[in-house]
GUDREN-912106 format. One record per residue: residue number from 1; x, z, y of N, C-alpha, C in turn. Coordinates in steps of 0.2 Angstrom, whole numbers. Atoms other than C-alpha are relative to their C-alpha. Example, Ala and Ser with C-alpha at 12.3 -4.5 7.8 and 13.67 -1.06 7.14 Angstrom:
BEGIN
+-----+-------+-------+-------+-------+-------+-------+-------+-------+-------+
: num :   n.x :   n.z :   n.y :  ca.x :  ca.z :  ca.y :   c.x :   c.z :   c.y :
+-----+-------+-------+-------+-------+-------+-------+-------+-------+-------+
:   1 :     4 :     0 :    -6 :    62 :    39 :   -22 :     4 :     0 :     6 :
:   2 :    -4 :    -1 :    -6 :    68 :    36 :    -5 :    -4 :     3 :     5 :
+-----+-------+-------+-------+-------+-------+-------+-------+-------+-------+
This chain:
BEGIN
+-----+-------+-------+-------+-------+-------+-------+-------+-------+-------+
: num :   n.x :   n.z :   n.y :  ca.x :  ca.z :  ca.y :   c.x :   c.z :   c.y :
+-----+-------+-------+-------+-------+-------+-------+-------+-------+-------+
:   1 :     3 :    -1 :    -6 :     1 :    -1 :     0 :     3 :    -1 :     6 :
:   2 :    -2 :     0 :    -7 :    13 :     3 :    12 :     5 :    -5 :     1 :
:   3 :    -1 :     6 :    -2 :    21 :   -13 :     9 :    -4 :    -5 :     3 :
:   4 :     7 :     3 :    -5 :     3 :   -21 :    14 :     0 :     1 :     5 :
:   5 :     1 :     0 :    -7 :     5 :   -14 :    29 :     6 :    -4 :     4 :
:   6 :    -5 :     3 :    -4 :    21 :   -19 :    34 :     0 :    -7 :     1 :
:   7 :     0 :     4 :     0 :    18 :   -34 :    28 :    -6 :    -4 :     6 :
:   8 :     3 :     3 :    -4 :     3 :   -37 :    39 :     0 :     1 :     7 :
:   9 :     0 :    -1 :    -7 :     9 :   -29 :    55 :     7 :    -5 :     2 :
:  10 :    -6 :     7 :    -2 :    27 :   -43 :    53 :    -5 :    -4 :     2 :
:  11 :     3 :     7 :    -1 :    14 :   -56 :    53 :    -6 :    -1 :     6 :
:  12 :     5 :     1 :    -6 :     2 :   -53 :    67 :     3 :    -3 :     6 :
:  13 :     0 :     6 :    -7 :     2 :   -63 :    82 :     3 :     3 :     5 :
:  14 :     1 :    -6 :    -5 :    -2 :   -49 :    94 :     8 :     3 :     1 :
:  15 :    -7 :    -4 :     1 :    16 :   -42 :    91 :     5 :    -6 :     1 :
:  16 :    -6 :     5 :     2 :    32 :   -50 :    94 :     5 :     2 :    -5 :
:  17 :    -4 :    -1 :     6 :    44 :   -52 :    82 :     7 :     4 :     3 :
:  18 :    -7 :    -2 :     1 :    62 :   -43 :    81 :     5 :    -5 :     3 :
:  19 :    -6 :     5 :     1 :    77 :   -51 :    89 :     5 :     0 :    -4 :
:  20 :    -6 :     1 :     5 :    90 :   -57 :    79 :     5 :     0 :     3 :
:  21 :    -7 :     1 :    -6 :   107 :   -55 :    85 :     3 :    -6 :    -4 :
:  22 :    -5 :     6 :     0 :   115 :   -71 :    86 :     8 :     0 :    -4 :
:  23 :    -7 :    -2 :     2 :   131 :   -73 :    75 :     6 :    -3 :     5 :
:  24 :    -4 :     3 :    -5 :   139 :   -84 :    90 :    -2 :     2 :     8 :
:  25 :     2 :     0 :    -6 :   135 :   -81 :   108 :    -2 :    -6 :     3 :
:  26 :     2 :     9 :    -2 :   124 :   -95 :   116 :     5 :     2 :     7 :
:  27 :    -2 :     2 :    -7 :   134 :  -102 :   131 :    -6 :    -1 :     5 :
:  28 :     6 :     2 :    -5 :   124 :  -101 :   147 :     5 :    -2 :     7 :
:  29 :    -5 :     4 :    -7 :   127 :  -110 :   164 :    -5 :    -1 :     2 :
:  30 :     4 :     0 :    -4 :   116 :  -110 :   178 :    -1 :    -8 :     0 :
:  31 :     4 :     8 :     0 :   104 :  -125 :   182 :     5 :    -2 :     7 :
:  32 :    -5 :     1 :    -8 :   114 :  -125 :   200 :     7 :    -3 :    -2 :
:  33 :    -6 :     2 :     3 :   131 :  -126 :   190 :     0 :    -7 :    -1 :
:  34 :    -1 :     6 :     4 :   126 :  -138 :   180 :    -1 :    -7 :     3 :
:  35 :     3 :     4 :    -4 :   117 :  -149 :   193 :     7 :    -2 :     3 :
:  36 :    -7 :     1 :    -5 :   134 :  -149 :   204 :     4 :    -4 :    -3 :
:  37 :    -5 :     3 :     4 :   144 :  -152 :   189 :    -2 :   -11 :    -1 :
:  38 :     2 :     7 :     0 :   133 :  -169 :   186 :     0 :    -6 :     6 :
:  39 :     0 :     4 :    -5 :   133 :  -174 :   204 :     8 :    -3 :     0 :
:  40 :    -7 :     2 :    -3 :   152 :  -173 :   204 :     1 :    -7 :    -5 :
:  41 :    -5 :     3 :     5 :   155 :  -182 :   187 :    -4 :    -8 :     3 :
:  42 :     4 :     5 :    -1 :   141 :  -196 :   193 :     5 :    -3 :     7 :
:  43 :    -5 :     5 :    -7 :   153 :  -198 :   210 :     5 :    -3 :    -2 :
:  44 :    -5 :     2 :     4 :   167 :  -200 :   199 :     0 :    -7 :    -2 :
:  45 :     0 :     8 :     2 :   160 :  -214 :   189 :    -1 :    -4 :     5 :
:  46 :     1 :     6 :    -3 :   156 :  -222 :   205 :     6 :    -3 :     5 :
:  47 :    -5 :     1 :    -6 :   173 :  -223 :   213 :     4 :    -7 :    -4 :
:  48 :    -5 :     6 :     2 :   186 :  -238 :   210 :     5 :     4 :    -6 :
:  49 :    -5 :    -2 :     5 :   198 :  -227 :   202 :    -1 :     0 :    -7 :
:  50 :     2 :    -2 :     5 :   187 :  -223 :   188 :    -1 :    -8 :    -3 :
:  51 :     1 :     8 :     2 :   182 :  -243 :   187 :     9 :    -1 :    -5 :
:  52 :    -6 :     2 :    -1 :   201 :  -246 :   188 :     3 :     3 :    -7 :
:  53 :    -4 :    -4 :     5 :   207 :  -233 :   174 :    -5 :    -2 :    -6 :
:  54 :     5 :     0 :     6 :   192 :  -238 :   162 :     2 :    -7 :    -1 :
:  55 :    -1 :     6 :     2 :   197 :  -256 :   163 :     8 :    -1 :    -3 :
:  56 :    -8 :     1 :     3 :   217 :  -254 :   161 :    -2 :     3 :    -7 :
:  57 :    -1 :    -5 :     6 :   211 :  -240 :   146 :    -2 :    -9 :    -5 :
:  58 :     3 :     6 :     4 :   200 :  -257 :   138 :     4 :    -5 :    -2 :
:  59 :    -5 :     7 :     2 :   213 :  -270 :   141 :     6 :     3 :    -4 :
:  60 :    -6 :    -3 :     3 :   227 :  -257 :   134 :    -1 :    -2 :    -9 :
:  61 :     4 :    -1 :     5 :   215 :  -255 :   119 :     0 :    -7 :    -6 :
:  62 :    -1 :     6 :     5 :   214 :  -273 :   114 :     5 :    -4 :     0 :
:  63 :    -7 :     2 :     1 :   231 :  -279 :   118 :     3 :     5 :    -8 :
:  64 :    -4 :    -5 :     5 :   236 :  -264 :   105 :    -2 :    -3 :    -5 :
:  65 :     4 :     1 :     6 :   225 :  -269 :    92 :    -1 :    -9 :    -1 :
:  66 :    -1 :    10 :     3 :   227 :  -289 :    93 :     9 :    -2 :     0 :
:  67 :    -8 :     2 :     0 :   247 :  -290 :    97 :     3 :     3 :    -6 :
:  68 :    -7 :    -6 :     5 :   255 :  -275 :    88 :    -1 :    -1 :    -9 :
:  69 :     1 :     1 :     8 :   257 :  -276 :    69 :    -5 :     3 :    -3 :
:  70 :     3 :    -2 :     2 :   245 :  -273 :    57 :    -2 :     6 :    -2 :
:  71 :    -1 :    -7 :     4 :   251 :  -257 :    51 :    -2 :     5 :     6 :
:  72 :     1 :    -4 :    -5 :   249 :  -249 :    69 :    -6 :    -2 :     4 :
:  73 :     7 :     1 :    -2 :   231 :  -256 :    72 :    -3 :     4 :    -2 :
:  74 :     5 :    -5 :     1 :   217 :  -244 :    71 :    -8 :    -5 :     0 :
:  75 :     7 :     3 :    -4 :   202 :  -255 :    79 :    -1 :   -10 :    -2 :
:  76 :    -1 :     8 :     1 :   202 :  -273 :    70 :    -6 :    -3 :     7 :
:  77 :     4 :     4 :    -6 :   194 :  -288 :    81 :    -7 :     1 :     2 :
:  78 :     6 :    -1 :    -4 :   177 :  -285 :    83 :     1 :     8 :     4 :
:  79 :    -2 :    -6 :    -6 :   184 :  -268 :    92 :    -8 :     5 :     0 :
:  80 :     6 :    -5 :     0 :   168 :  -256 :    84 :     2 :     5 :     2 :
:  81 :    -1 :    -4 :    -2 :   178 :  -242 :    87 :    -1 :     2 :    10 :
:  82 :     2 :    -1 :    -8 :   178 :  -245 :   105 :    -7 :    -1 :     4 :
:  83 :     7 :     3 :    -2 :   161 :  -252 :   107 :    -4 :     6 :    -2 :
:  84 :     2 :    -5 :     0 :   156 :  -234 :   100 :     1 :     6 :     4 :
:  85 :     0 :    -7 :    -7 :   165 :  -223 :   112 :    -2 :    -2 :     7 :
:  86 :     4 :     1 :    -6 :   159 :  -234 :   125 :    -7 :     1 :     1 :
:  87 :     7 :    -2 :     0 :   141 :  -231 :   121 :     0 :     7 :    -1 :
:  88 :     2 :    -6 :     0 :   143 :  -214 :   118 :     3 :     1 :     8 :
:  89 :    -1 :     0 :    -6 :   152 :  -213 :   135 :    -8 :    -1 :     5 :
:  90 :     8 :     1 :    -5 :   135 :  -222 :   143 :    -6 :     5 :    -3 :
:  91 :     5 :    -3 :     0 :   124 :  -212 :   134 :     1 :     7 :     3 :
:  92 :     0 :    -7 :    -2 :   130 :  -196 :   141 :     1 :    -2 :     8 :
:  93 :    -2 :     1 :    -7 :   134 :  -203 :   159 :    -7 :    -1 :     2 :
:  94 :     6 :     1 :    -4 :   115 :  -210 :   162 :    -3 :     6 :     1 :
:  95 :     2 :    -4 :     0 :   108 :  -195 :   158 :     2 :     6 :     8 :
:  96 :    -2 :    -3 :    -4 :   120 :  -187 :   170 :    -1 :    -2 :     9 :
:  97 :     1 :     3 :    -7 :   118 :  -199 :   183 :    -7 :     2 :     4 :
:  98 :     7 :    -2 :     0 :    99 :  -197 :   183 :    -1 :     7 :     3 :
:  99 :     3 :    -5 :    -1 :    99 :  -179 :   185 :     4 :    -1 :     7 :
: 100 :    -2 :     0 :    -9 :   111 :  -182 :   202 :    -4 :    -2 :     4 :
: 101 :     5 :     2 :    -5 :   100 :  -194 :   208 :    -7 :     5 :     1 :
: 102 :     5 :    -3 :    -2 :    85 :  -182 :   206 :     3 :     6 :     5 :
: 103 :    -1 :    -6 :    -6 :    94 :  -168 :   215 :     1 :    -2 :     7 :
: 104 :     0 :     3 :    -5 :    98 :  -181 :   227 :    -6 :    -1 :     5 :
: 105 :     7 :     3 :    -4 :    81 :  -187 :   230 :    -5 :     8 :     0 :
: 106 :     3 :    -8 :    -2 :    75 :  -167 :   231 :     3 :     2 :     7 :
: 107 :    -2 :    -2 :    -5 :    87 :  -163 :   244 :    -3 :    -4 :     7 :
: 108 :     3 :     5 :    -7 :    80 :  -179 :   256 :    -7 :     1 :    -1 :
: 109 :     8 :    -2 :     1 :    63 :  -173 :   251 :    -1 :     5 :     6 :
: 110 :     0 :    -7 :    -4 :    67 :  -156 :   259 :     3 :    -3 :     8 :
: 111 :     1 :     3 :    -6 :    75 :  -166 :   274 :    -4 :    -5 :     4 :
: 112 :     5 :     3 :    -3 :    62 :  -177 :   276 :    -7 :     5 :     4 :
: 113 :     4 :    -4 :    -3 :    49 :  -162 :   277 :     1 :     2 :     5 :
: 114 :    -2 :    -5 :    -6 :    60 :  -153 :   290 :     2 :    -7 :     5 :
: 115 :     0 :     6 :    -5 :    62 :  -170 :   300 :    -7 :    -1 :     3 :
: 116 :     9 :     0 :    -2 :    42 :  -171 :   300 :    -3 :     6 :     3 :
: 117 :     5 :    -7 :    -2 :    38 :  -154 :   304 :     5 :     0 :     8 :
: 118 :    -1 :     1 :    -7 :    51 :  -156 :   319 :    -2 :    -4 :     4 :
: 119 :     2 :     5 :    -4 :    45 :  -171 :   325 :    -8 :     3 :     3 :
: 120 :     7 :    -2 :    -1 :    27 :  -162 :   325 :     0 :     4 :     5 :
: 121 :    -1 :    -3 :    -4 :    33 :  -150 :   334 :     1 :    -1 :     7 :
: 122 :    -3 :     4 :    -9 :    43 :  -161 :   349 :    -7 :    -5 :     1 :
: 123 :    10 :     4 :    -1 :    23 :  -170 :   349 :    -2 :     5 :     2 :
: 124 :     2 :    -4 :    -4 :    17 :  -155 :   352 :     2 :     2 :     7 :
: 125 :    -2 :    -3 :    -8 :    28 :  -148 :   366 :     1 :    -7 :     5 :
: 126 :     1 :     6 :    -5 :    28 :  -167 :   374 :    -8 :     1 :     3 :
: 127 :     8 :     1 :    -1 :     8 :  -167 :   374 :     0 :     7 :     4 :
: 128 :     3 :    -6 :    -2 :     8 :  -148 :   380 :     3 :    -1 :     9 :
: 129 :    -3 :     2 :    -8 :    22 :  -153 :   396 :    -5 :    -4 :     4 :
: 130 :     2 :     6 :    -3 :    11 :  -169 :   398 :    -6 :     3 :     4 :
: 131 :     7 :    -2 :    -4 :    -6 :  -159 :   402 :     3 :     5 :     4 :
: 132 :    -1 :    -7 :    -4 :     4 :  -145 :   411 :     3 :    -5 :     7 :
: 133 :    -2 :     3 :    -7 :    11 :  -158 :   425 :    -6 :    -5 :     1 :
: 134 :     5 :     1 :    -3 :    -6 :  -166 :   425 :    -3 :     4 :     2 :
: 135 :     2 :    -2 :    -2 :   -13 :  -152 :   428 :     3 :     4 :     8 :
: 136 :    -2 :    -1 :    -7 :    -1 :  -147 :   443 :    -3 :    -5 :     4 :
: 137 :    -1 :     4 :    -6 :    -4 :  -163 :   450 :    -6 :    -1 :     2 :
: 138 :     7 :    -1 :    -3 :   -23 :  -161 :   449 :    -1 :     6 :     6 :
: 139 :     1 :    -6 :    -4 :   -21 :  -144 :   456 :     3 :     0 :     6 :
: 140 :    -3 :     3 :    -7 :   -10 :  -150 :   471 :    -5 :    -6 :     4 :
: 141 :     4 :     5 :    -2 :   -22 :  -164 :   473 :     5 :    -7 :     4 :
: 142 :    -4 :     5 :    -5 :    -7 :  -173 :   481 :     5 :    -4 :    -4 :
: 143 :    -4 :     4 :     3 :     1 :  -186 :   472 :     3 :    -6 :     3 :
: 144 :    -2 :     6 :    -4 :    13 :  -198 :   478 :     1 :    -5 :    -4 :
: 145 :     1 :     6 :     5 :     8 :  -215 :   476 :     6 :    -6 :     3 :
: 146 :    -8 :     5 :    -1 :    20 :  -232 :   477 :    -1 :     0 :     9 :
: 147 :    -1 :     1 :    -7 :    12 :  -234 :   495 :     3 :     6 :     5 :
: 148 :    -2 :    -8 :    -2 :    16 :  -216 :   501 :     8 :    -1 :    -2 :
: 149 :    -6 :    -1 :     1 :    33 :  -218 :   495 :     3 :    -6 :     3 :
: 150 :    -3 :     7 :    -2 :    36 :  -236 :   501 :    -1 :     0 :    10 :
: 151 :     2 :    -2 :    -7 :    28 :  -229 :   519 :     7 :     6 :     1 :
: 152 :    -4 :    -3 :    -1 :    41 :  -216 :   519 :     7 :    -3 :     0 :
: 153 :    -8 :     3 :    -2 :    56 :  -226 :   516 :     0 :    -4 :     6 :
: 154 :    -1 :     5 :    -5 :    51 :  -238 :   530 :     1 :     5 :     5 :
: 155 :    -2 :    -4 :    -4 :    50 :  -223 :   541 :     8 :     4 :     0 :
: 156 :    -7 :     0 :     0 :    68 :  -219 :   536 :     4 :    -3 :     2 :
: 157 :    -3 :     7 :     0 :    73 :  -235 :   538 :     2 :     0 :    10 :
: 158 :    -1 :     0 :    -9 :    69 :  -234 :   557 :     0 :     4 :     4 :
: 159 :    -4 :    -4 :    -2 :    74 :  -218 :   559 :     9 :    -2 :     1 :
: 160 :    -7 :     3 :    -1 :    92 :  -225 :   554 :     2 :    -5 :     4 :
: 161 :    -2 :     6 :    -5 :    90 :  -241 :   565 :     2 :     4 :     9 :
: 162 :     0 :    -5 :    -5 :    85 :  -227 :   580 :     6 :     2 :     2 :
: 163 :    -5 :    -3 :    -1 :   102 :  -217 :   578 :     5 :    -7 :     0 :
: 164 :    -5 :     5 :    -1 :   112 :  -236 :   578 :     2 :    -2 :    -4 :
: 165 :    -1 :     4 :     6 :   115 :  -239 :   560 :    -2 :    -7 :     1 :
: 166 :     0 :     5 :     2 :   115 :  -256 :   556 :    -7 :    -1 :    -8 :
: 167 :     3 :     0 :     4 :   100 :  -259 :   543 :    -2 :    -6 :    -2 :
: 168 :     2 :     7 :     2 :    97 :  -276 :   535 :    -7 :     1 :    -5 :
: 169 :     6 :     0 :     5 :    80 :  -277 :   530 :    -1 :    -9 :    -7 :
: 170 :    -1 :     4 :     5 :    76 :  -291 :   515 :    -5 :    -3 :     3 :
: 171 :     8 :     4 :     0 :    62 :  -305 :   519 :    -2 :     0 :    -6 :
: 172 :     3 :     1 :     6 :    51 :  -309 :   506 :     1 :    -4 :    -5 :
: 173 :    -6 :     4 :     5 :    61 :  -324 :   503 :     4 :     1 :    -4 :
: 174 :    -4 :    -1 :     4 :    74 :  -316 :   499 :     1 :     5 :    -7 :
: 175 :     1 :    -7 :     4 :    70 :  -302 :   489 :     0 :    -4 :    -8 :
: 176 :     0 :     4 :     8 :    75 :  -306 :   469 :    -6 :     3 :    -5 :
: 177 :     7 :    -1 :     4 :    61 :  -307 :   455 :     5 :     6 :    -5 :
: 178 :    -2 :    -3 :     3 :    61 :  -293 :   446 :    -5 :     5 :     1 :
: 179 :     6 :    -3 :    -1 :    54 :  -277 :   445 :    -1 :     5 :     8 :
: 180 :     0 :    -3 :    -5 :    57 :  -269 :   462 :    -2 :    -7 :     6 :
: 181 :     1 :     5 :    -5 :    56 :  -287 :   471 :    -5 :    -7 :    -3 :
: 182 :     4 :     7 :     2 :    42 :  -297 :   462 :    -5 :    -3 :     4 :
: 183 :     5 :     6 :    -7 :    31 :  -310 :   470 :    -8 :     6 :     1 :
: 184 :     5 :    -5 :    -2 :    16 :  -295 :   468 :     3 :     5 :     5 :
: 185 :    -1 :    -8 :    -5 :    26 :  -282 :   478 :     1 :    -4 :     6 :
: 186 :    -2 :     3 :    -4 :    30 :  -296 :   490 :    -9 :    -1 :     5 :
: 187 :     6 :     1 :    -4 :    12 :  -298 :   495 :    -3 :     9 :     3 :
: 188 :     1 :    -8 :     1 :    10 :  -277 :   497 :     5 :     1 :     7 :
: 189 :    -5 :    -3 :    -8 :    25 :  -278 :   512 :    -4 :    -4 :     6 :
+-----+-------+-------+-------+-------+-------+-------+-------+-------+-------+
């Protein structure tokens, strides 16, 4: 009966199993550390140094196995062992490169969200300042118009001429076309 109770308690689903001691400790590595390592690996595989070193390695392999005596060759013409090694390298490199790309995409997404939030704050600040300037103009009831500014400038020119300074006025025909001397402005002078 005691054995029956022990058997039913160990097979119950609502109670956790006892933990077993591992013979060898499990290696632990944080995801951040592994991610940084994969980015460094992907960065290295994209360099010219890696491509040149890999090309030199493959050329050396092929020459070794074609030119040297048959006793020294270890991978004959179809180079199956070389193909196996390159396939193994590619099978490990692809997921590491994808992991590095995913991490970069996450960083880009965070940067984009921060840029969007900053742009929204800038837009809100600009709209607020625009409303404040408009309310100040409205409260003052006195806004400088183009005609007012022109009349003030004409008054200053007349004052300079009275003091004896020579001021050359532009004739309507002399005015260059553009934002300050357009034909529309000529009719107003």
